[in-house]
C-alpha positions as CSV (number, residue, x, y, z in Angstrom):
1,L,120.4,-95.8,46.8
2,R,118.5,-92.8,47.8
3,R,115.2,-92.2,45.8
4,V,115.2,-89.1,43.8
5,P,112.0,-86.9,45.0
6,D,109.4,-86.9,42.0
7,A,110.2,-82.8,42.2
8,E,113.6,-83.2,41.2
9,R,113.2,-85.5,38.2
10,P,112.2,-82.9,35.9
11,R,114.7,-80.4,37.2
12,R,117.6,-83.1,36.1
13,R,116.0,-83.8,32.8
14,K,115.9,-80.1,32.0
15,Q,119.8,-79.9,33.1
16,R,120.5,-83.0,31.1
17,D,118.5,-81.4,28.0
18,A,120.4,-78.0,28.5
19,R,123.8,-79.7,28.7
20,A,123.3,-81.6,25.6
21,R,122.2,-78.5,23.8
22,I,125.2,-76.9,24.6
23,L,127.5,-79.5,23.5
24,Q,125.7,-80.1,20.2
25,S,125.9,-76.1,19.8
26,A,129.4,-75.9,20.7
27,L,129.9,-79.1,18.0
28,D,128.2,-77.3,15.3
29,E,130.2,-74.0,15.8
30,F,133.6,-75.4,16.3
31,S,133.0,-77.7,13.0
32,E,131.9,-74.6,10.9
33,N,134.3,-72.0,12.1
34,G,136.9,-74.0,14.0
35,F,137.7,-74.0,17.7
36,H,139.8,-70.8,18.2
37,Q,137.2,-68.6,16.2
38,A,134.3,-69.8,17.9
39,T,133.2,-68.0,21.1
40,I,130.8,-68.5,24.2
41,D,128.6,-66.2,22.9
42,S,128.5,-67.9,19.6
43,I,127.6,-70.9,21.0
44,A,125.0,-69.9,23.6
45,E,123.5,-67.8,20.7
46,R,123.2,-70.5,18.2
47,A,121.8,-72.8,21.6
48,G,118.9,-70.4,22.1
49,I,120.2,-69.7,25.7
50,A,121.7,-67.0,28.0
51,K,125.9,-67.0,28.1
52,G,125.5,-67.2,31.6
53,T,123.4,-70.8,31.3
54,V,126.7,-72.0,29.3
55,Y,129.0,-70.8,32.0
56,R,126.9,-72.7,34.4
57,Y,127.9,-75.7,32.8
58,F,131.3,-75.3,31.4
59,K,133.8,-72.6,32.8
60,T,135.9,-72.5,29.4
61,K,135.7,-73.2,25.8
62,E,138.5,-75.9,26.4
63,D,135.8,-77.5,29.1
64,L,133.4,-77.6,26.3
65,F,135.7,-79.5,24.0
66,N,136.9,-81.7,26.4
67,A,133.0,-82.8,27.5
68,L,132.7,-83.5,23.7
69,K,135.9,-85.9,23.6
70,E,134.8,-87.8,26.8
71,D,131.4,-88.1,25.8
72,T,132.3,-89.2,22.3
73,M,134.7,-91.5,23.8
74,S,132.1,-93.2,25.9
75,E,129.4,-93.3,23.5
76,F,132.3,-95.5,21.4
77,V,132.8,-97.9,24.3
78,E,129.3,-98.5,25.0
79,L,128.8,-99.0,21.3
80,A,131.7,-101.7,21.3
81,K,130.4,-103.8,24.5
82,R,127.1,-103.3,22.8
83,E,127.9,-104.7,19.3
84,V,131.0,-107.1,19.7
85,T,130.1,-110.4,20.3
86,K,132.9,-112.0,22.5
87,D,131.9,-115.9,21.4
88,A,132.1,-114.9,17.8
89,G,135.3,-116.2,15.7
90,V,138.5,-114.0,15.2
91,L,137.4,-112.8,11.8
92,Q,133.9,-112.3,12.8
93,I,134.9,-110.2,15.6
94,L,137.7,-107.8,13.7
95,E,134.9,-107.5,10.7
96,S,132.6,-106.0,14.0
97,V,135.7,-103.6,14.9
98,I,135.8,-102.5,11.0
99,K,132.3,-101.8,11.1
100,I,131.7,-100.2,14.4
101,Y,135.0,-98.2,13.7
102,L,133.9,-96.5,10.3
103,G,130.5,-96.4,11.1
104,F,131.0,-94.4,14.4
105,F,133.3,-91.8,12.5
106,E,130.9,-91.6,9.9
107,K,128.1,-90.8,12.4
108,N,130.7,-88.5,14.1
109,S,132.2,-86.8,11.3
110,A,131.4,-83.2,12.8
111,F,133.4,-83.9,16.0
112,F,136.5,-85.8,14.1
113,K,136.5,-82.7,11.6
114,V,137.5,-80.5,14.2
115,I,140.0,-83.3,15.7
116,V,141.4,-83.1,12.1
117,Q,141.2,-79.1,12.0
118,E,142.8,-78.8,15.2
119,Q,145.6,-81.7,14.6
120,K,148.3,-79.5,15.9
121,D,146.9,-78.4,19.2
122,F,144.6,-81.7,20.0
123,G,145.3,-84.4,17.5
124,P,148.4,-86.1,19.1
125,E,146.9,-86.0,22.7
126,F,143.2,-87.2,21.4
127,S,144.6,-89.9,19.0
128,E,146.9,-91.7,22.1
129,K,144.0,-91.5,24.1
130,F,141.5,-92.8,21.6
131,I,143.9,-95.5,21.1
132,N,143.7,-96.6,24.6
133,V,140.2,-96.4,24.8
134,L,140.3,-98.8,21.6
135,I,142.2,-101.2,23.3
136,L,140.1,-100.9,26.4
137,A,136.8,-101.1,24.4
138,F,137.6,-104.7,22.8
139,P,138.9,-106.8,26.0
140,G,138.4,-110.1,24.0
141,L,140.1,-109.3,21.0
142,K,143.7,-110.0,22.2
143,R,142.6,-113.3,23.7
144,A,140.7,-114.3,20.2
145,C,143.7,-113.5,18.4
146,W,146.0,-115.5,20.8
147,K,143.7,-118.6,20.5
148,A,143.1,-118.3,16.7
149,S,147.1,-118.0,16.2
150,R,147.6,-120.7,18.7
151,D,145.1,-122.9,16.3
152,G,146.8,-122.0,13.3
153,R,144.4,-119.7,12.1
154,L,146.1,-116.4,12.2
155,K,149.9,-115.9,11.6
156,Q,151.5,-115.6,14.7
157,M,152.5,-111.7,15.0
158,N,152.5,-108.8,18.1
159,Y,148.8,-108.2,18.7
160,F,149.5,-104.7,19.5
161,T,151.6,-104.2,16.0
162,V,148.5,-106.2,14.3
163,F,146.4,-103.6,16.0
164,F,147.9,-100.6,15.6
165,G,148.3,-101.5,12.2
166,M,145.0,-102.0,11.3
167,V,143.7,-98.8,13.2
168,G,146.5,-97.3,10.8
169,F,144.4,-98.4,7.7
170,L,141.2,-97.6,8.8
171,N,142.4,-94.0,9.8
172,G,143.8,-93.6,6.2
173,V,140.5,-94.6,4.8
174,I,138.5,-92.3,6.8
175,Q,141.0,-89.4,5.9
176,K,140.7,-90.1,2.4
177,W,137.0,-89.8,3.0
178,L,136.9,-86.6,4.8
179,H,139.3,-85.4,2.2
180,D,136.8,-86.4,-0.5
181,G,134.2,-84.1,1.6
182,G,132.6,-87.0,3.2
183,E,130.9,-87.8,0.5
184,G,129.1,-91.3,0.2
185,S,129.1,-94.0,3.1
186,L,132.1,-95.0,4.8
187,M,130.5,-98.4,5.5
188,A,131.2,-98.9,1.6
189,E,134.4,-99.4,2.1
190,V,133.9,-102.3,4.7
191,E,134.8,-105.0,2.1
192,T,137.7,-103.3,0.3
193,V,139.3,-102.8,4.2
194,K,138.4,-106.5,5.1
195,E,140.3,-107.7,1.7
196,V,143.2,-105.5,2.3
197,L,143.4,-106.3,6.1
198,F,142.9,-110.1,6.0
199,Y,144.5,-111.4,3.0
200,G,146.7,-108.4,1.8
201,F,146.5,-106.7,-1.8
202,A,149.4,-108.1,-3.3
203,V,148.4,-111.1,-5.8
204,P,150.7,-114.3,-5.3
205,P,152.8,-114.8,-8.5
206,D,150.9,-118.5,-9.0
207,Q,147.8,-116.7,-8.7
208,A,148.3,-113.9,-10.8
209,E,146.3,-115.0,-13.6
210,Q,143.2,-115.6,-11.6
211,T,140.6,-113.2,-11.2
212,N,141.6,-110.5,-8.5
213,P,138.4,-109.9,-6.4
214,L,140.0,-106.6,-5.4
215,K,139.1,-103.5,-7.3
216,V,141.3,-100.7,-7.4
217,I,139.3,-97.8,-8.3
218,S,141.5,-94.1,-8.7
């Protein structure tokens, strides 16, 4: 590999910093005012740089938004690869997936707020792509579920039905959180999510008189 000359390193670092500042300013602008109301001028002003500098990195608002989407999904994949222990039991892996998913949405709530705001234009396309990213982010999950099913620790069900069902439930929890103004922490929902996804929310008739650990709060 060609070694980068010392003189180029500060320049590249400056370029990375400028790009990151532009993207953060674009995200703030999209989140506060909506994608369609935002302008390159307002993004440049927020970033404290000339409009021409923005155009040096991104030709259009759509390019900016696409870069935000790609960076966000790449960040999620890297987080998943780093945090999920492949040798753990299947329920431990699923718990890790739940925590990573909810924690990532909470951390990146401004970005996902834009997706929700612009659901008509960007929601379906982004959701489909993000689902594919999720499947690729957890390559060992299908094998772990298959092994647990074979060993009698999980019911025999179609993996993708279970996976999409789990993601759908998590998205419902997130939608409620966003509807409530993003108050509190999504991580506070982890135990309830685990209880419902792992064991359901209906009490079997023969256990109806026993104490139910799952509290339903209106």
